[in-house]
C-alpha positions in Angstrom: -31.9 133.2 -60.1 -29.4 132.5 -57.3 -28.3 129.5 -55.3 -28.8 129.2 -51.6 -27.5 127.2 -48.7 -30.2 125.2 -46.8 -30.3 123.7 -43.4 -28.4 120.5 -44.2 -25.2 122.6 -44.0 -25.8 123.3 -40.3 -23.4 121.4 -38.0 -21.6 120.1 -41.1 -20.1 123.2 -42.8 -18.3 121.6 -45.6 -16.4 124.2 -47.6 -15.8 122.5 -50.9 -18.2 125.0 -52.5 -16.0 127.9 -51.4 -13.0 126.8 -53.4 -14.9 126.7 -56.7 -16.9 129.9 -56.3 -15.6 132.4 -58.9 -17.1 135.5 -57.1 -16.5 134.8 -53.4 -20.2 135.0 -52.4 -20.0 132.6 -49.5 -20.3 133.9 -45.9 -19.4 131.9 -42.8 -21.3 131.5 -39.6 -20.2 129.5 -36.6 -21.7 126.3 -37.9 -22.8 126.8 -41.5 -22.3 128.8 -44.7 -24.7 131.1 -46.7 -24.6 132.6 -50.2 -25.2 136.3 -50.7 -28.1 136.2 -53.3 -27.1 139.6 -54.7 -23.5 138.5 -55.3 -24.2 135.0 -56.7 -23.8 134.9 -60.5 -25.9 131.7 -60.9 -23.1 129.7 -62.4 -24.0 126.6 -60.4 -20.5 125.3 -59.9 -21.0 125.1 -56.1 -24.1 122.9 -56.1 -22.5 119.6 -57.1 -19.5 120.3 -54.9 -21.5 120.2 -51.6 -21.1 116.7 -49.9 -24.1 117.4 -47.8 -26.3 118.4 -50.8 -27.2 121.6 -49.0 -27.1 124.0 -51.9 -30.2 124.6 -54.0 -31.4 126.8 -56.8 -33.9 129.4 -55.7 -36.2 128.2 -58.4 -36.9 124.9 -56.5 -40.1 124.8 -54.5 -40.2 126.5 -51.1 -36.8 128.2 -51.5 -38.0 131.8 -50.9 -37.4 131.5 -47.1 -33.9 130.3 -47.8 -33.1 133.2 -50.1 -34.1 135.6 -47.3 -32.2 133.5 -44.7 -29.1 133.6 -46.8 -29.4 137.3 -47.5 -29.8 138.1 -43.8 -26.7 136.2 -42.6 -24.6 137.2 -45.6 -25.0 140.7 -44.5 -23.6 140.1 -41.0 -21.2 137.2 -41.3 -17.7 137.4 -42.7 -16.9 136.3 -46.3 -15.0 133.0 -46.5 -12.4 132.9 -49.3 -10.7 129.5 -48.8 -11.8 126.0 -48.0 -11.4 124.7 -44.4 -11.9 121.4 -42.7 -15.6 120.6 -42.0 -16.9 120.6 -38.5 -16.1 117.5 -36.4 -19.8 116.7 -36.4 -20.2 116.8 -40.2 -20.5 113.1 -40.9 -22.9 112.3 -38.0 -25.1 115.4 -38.7 -25.3 115.1 -42.5 -29.0 114.4 -43.3 -30.3 115.1 -39.8 -33.8 116.6 -39.9 -34.7 119.8 -38.1 -31.3 121.2 -37.6 -32.5 124.8 -38.1 -34.4 124.6 -34.8 -32.0 122.3 -32.9 -28.5 123.2 -34.0 -28.3 126.6 -35.8 -26.1 129.3 -34.4 -26.5 133.0 -35.5 -23.0 133.7 -34.5 -20.4 134.5 -37.1 -17.4 132.3 -37.6 -14.6 132.8 -35.1 -11.8 134.9 -36.5 -8.6 133.0 -37.4 -5.8 133.4 -34.9 
């Protein structure tokens, strides 16, 4: 079992989950996070920390596509090791439907200056 980040993270990118992860398995894109399914130890501490309720266990229905999505982007985005402020759009975008097709960016997070 692993945990995965789903589309409600898009355009929110809360990072509360990052600060509690004991194995640093979160990776950061321009406007969302993903979990590397091979690195996740299934501890579950991240799931209740997500204000957007975007983290799910892979055992929930229809999560197979999210496991592969998380794997794909974890392989190309940089690891995130510390919490940051959420995106300025977080509150208004939390819960918006269809963000994968309307707001998702494949770009990695910008490097810190």
